C-alpha positions, -999 to +999 in steps of 0.1 A: -537+011+140-538+048+149-506+066+155-509+084+189-483+113+182-492+138+154-457+147+141-459+129+109-433+103+117-453+076+130-434+054+105-405+052+130-427+032+155-420-002+139-381-004+134-372+024+161-361+001+187-339-016+164-313+014+162-299+013+198-297-025+196-280-025+163-254+001+176-248-020+206-242-050+184-220-033+161-197-020+188-197-053+205-186-070+174-159-046+169-148-049+203-147-087+199-129-084+166-105-061+180-096-084+208-090-111+182-069-091+161-047-082+193-046-119+202-036-128+169-010-101+168+007-116+200+007-150+185+021-139+152+045-115+165+078-124+151+110-135+169+143-121+160+157-146+132+189-141+119+186-143+084+216-145+062+217-118+035+208-132+002+234-135-025+221-107-050+221-083-022+258-091-008+290-074-015+318-097-028+329-105+009+295-115+017+284-087+038+253-065+036+258-038+008+268-003+024+265+028+003+277+061+005+268+096-008+287+111-036+286+139-062+298+137-100+325+163-100+337+158-137+321+137-163+330+131-200+344+101-226+376+084-223+398+056-226+387+028-201+411+007-177+425+035-154+441+018-122+420+043-102+386+030-114+366+022-082+397+029-061+402+058-035+426+087-046+431+122-032+431+144-062+434+130-099+429+094-111+458+076-128+458+075-165+447+045-186+472+024-202+484+037-236+463+022-267+432+016-247+409-009-268+376+011-261+361+042-246+338+046-217+321+074-198+345+084-171+330+100-140+352+113-111+331+112-078+336+131-047+329+109-017+308+125+007+301+102+036+319+070+053+357+066+061+368+081+027+350+112+029+366+138+012+386+117-012+375+108-049+367+077-067+366+069-106+336+052-122+340+040-158+307+030-175+306+015-210+275+031-228+246+007-234+211-004-225+206-005-188+236+017-180+232+049-160+232+081-178+253+103-156+262+140-155+285+163-137+267+175-106+246+144-102+243+132-067+245+094-065+249+066-040+279+045-043+285+010-031+316+006-005+330-029-003+364-045+003+379-067-026+399-099-016+432-077-012+417-058+015+414-026-007+383-005-005+364-004-037+334+018-050+310+012-077+277+028-086+244+020-069+217+043-078+209+081-080+203+102-047+167+110-043+165+119-008+160+157-012+137+155-040+117+126-026+114+148+007+102+177-013+073+156-028+063+141+004+065+175+021+041+188-006+020+162-004+014+166+033+011+204+031-017+201+006-035+171+025-034+193+058-043+226+039-073+211+022-088+185+049-072+205+081-072+182+111-088+154+093-060+155+067-034+154+095-052+124+114-050+108+080-015+113+077-007+099+113-028+068+105-009+064+072+023+065+095+007+040+116-002+017+086+037+019+074+049+011+109+024-020+107+041-030+077+076-026+087+074-037+121+050-067+121+039-079+086+075-082+070+094-094+101+065-120+105+066-131+070+103-136+072+099-154+104+078-182+085+045-173+099+014-180+078+009-153+051-029-151+050-033-148+090-006-122+090-022-103+060-055-104+077-045-093+112-020-067+098-048-053+077-072-052+105-047-032+126-041-008+098-081-003+093-087+002+130-059+028+132-065+046+098-105+048+100-107+060+135-076+083+134-089+099+100-126+100+106-130+100+146-145+075+168-182+075+161-208+053+148-205+065+111-167+052+112-176+021+130-202+010+103-174+018+077-150-002+096-173-033+101-182-032+062-143-030+056-133-058+076-161-081+064-152-070+028-115-077+036-122-114+049-145-118+018-116-106-006-095-132+013-119-160+007-122-149-030-086-147-034-079-181-020-105-196-042-094-177-077-057-186-070-065-223-063-088-224-095-064-208-119-033-225-102-013-191-102+020-192-089+034-156-089+069-171-102+064-150-135+075-118-112+114-118-105+109-108-071+087-138-061+113-159-079+142-143-058+122-147-027+116-184-034+152-188-043+167-169-012+144-168+015+131-204+019+109-196+050+083-177+029+055-195+008+052-179-026+015-186-030+008-174+005+027-141-002+003-138-036-026-142-016-013-117+013-006-094-015-042-097-029-056-091+005-036-059+014-038-046-020-076-046-016-077-025+017-072+010+000-101+007-025-125-011+001-117+018+027-125+044+001-159+028-010-171+020+026-163+053+041-182+071+014-211+048+018-214+054+056-210+091+051-238+092+023-261+073+047-254+096+077-260+128+056-290+114+042-306+105+074-294+140+089-309+160+059-343+143+063-351+133+099-382+118+090-369+094+060-370+057+071-340+034+071-352+018+040-354+051+021-319+061+036-305+028+023-321+032-014-307+067-016-273+059-003-272+028-028-280+050-059-247+068-047-229+036-043-238+022-079-220+052-093-193+049-072-189+010-080-190+020-118-162+046-115-141+026-091-142-008-110-126+006-142-103+027-121-091-004-103-088-023-136-068+005-153-045+009-123-033-028-127-031-023-163-008+006-161+013-015-136+014-042-163+022-019-190+060-029-197+052-064-195+023-061-222+046-040-243+069-070-243+042-096-251+031-075-279+064-079-298+065-116-289+045-130-316+021-148-290-015-151-295-039-130-271-051-161-256-016-171-245-009-138-230-040-136-213-039-169-194-001-166-187+007-164-152+021-128-155-012-114-168-034-138-152-023-126-120-033-088-125-066-100-141-073-122-110-063-095-087-086-069-103-115-091-105-113-102-068-110-066-059-139-056-080-162-082-066-150-075-029-157-038-037-191-043-052-203-064-024-189-042+002-213-012-010-247-028-001-233-045+033-218-012+045-248+007+034-272-014+053-250-013+084-248+027+081-288+030+075-295+012+105-270+030+127-279+065+113-309+062+136-293+046+164-289+077+185-324+094+178-349+070+161-378+095+162-367+130+155-394+156+152-396+178+121-375+209+125-350+194+149-324+189+121-293+176+138-262+167+123-253+148+155-275+119+148-257+088+153-226+111+141-207+127+166-178+136+142-154+160+161-135+167+127-162+181+107 
């Protein structure tokens, strides 16, 4: 059949009507999913349960641990057993009894916050594995508690990291904003929203006994809506990446459930999970493990899907006469390279996290098959494989959505009318 217009882009005649329809379908789907996510948030929103502080996190009096700021003003070896150890004193500690049986590292600490600010306490540490290595001038956190006699007692808690951590975070934020400008600032705001969802919704809901998988899916969807639209703008490019990421997250949840069931993973090889099972009876460890798989996959999925969507839209803008099939094929070539690099990045990241565990197994005299199939290592293997499968499948899915939507705004653009606004509308570029 002859083509009636002579601009050399008659091949858009067939698929052209699909663009606006596809855009309406995607926007409609995202609206419906968003409404379901909001409804799920309301239904899963935690109450205000009164949860008793677990024993490992209690003081000797059964209360929550309270820490104060302190600075080591004097430190050195000396005889242990001073009556001032852990006690509050105004100037100098009392000497240890004569003929002390052993020596320890003695640190005089200036208390800088709380009811005893301005006074001092003494910390005696017997050198050995796992003991802190303290030096004069170190800023630390000390636990304040009351002993059975009612006297205040202090003990070492951890090093104070507020200032160095603040400097590192500030440097990170400055570099991101300096390089990515307004888009970087919006990404940081999205990161703050993600942290708020985690702290204000997900963790309290899990403590409240809500099912872990729905909480993870709803929380993950809230994070994706906020992060993607804040960082990349409200446009078809971002919408295609968001729909692809949401579908991939649901797929990751299904794959994680099947894999955990097949391999009978418990997660109890991790000390934190054992503590949760022992002290917080309302939380399902298997559900928590599954939720961790889902949330852990979001970052890498988001990275891949937004890259694929951007590639498709950029290719469409560069060649207004390219068909959706050609855009899909070109973007998939980019996606295959991305999959190849991201998969081994994903596996190496998990291997790096499990490095101390692998080191212990290497000296335990166990066979490699026992090590690999044990719960501790198998959890990381399954986590990496599930993430890799979801990652690989997210590429063609997101690319197909983006290829269709990249022609949604103007299905037939004449040569020479190169417009980067085709289905894009990204104000941040």
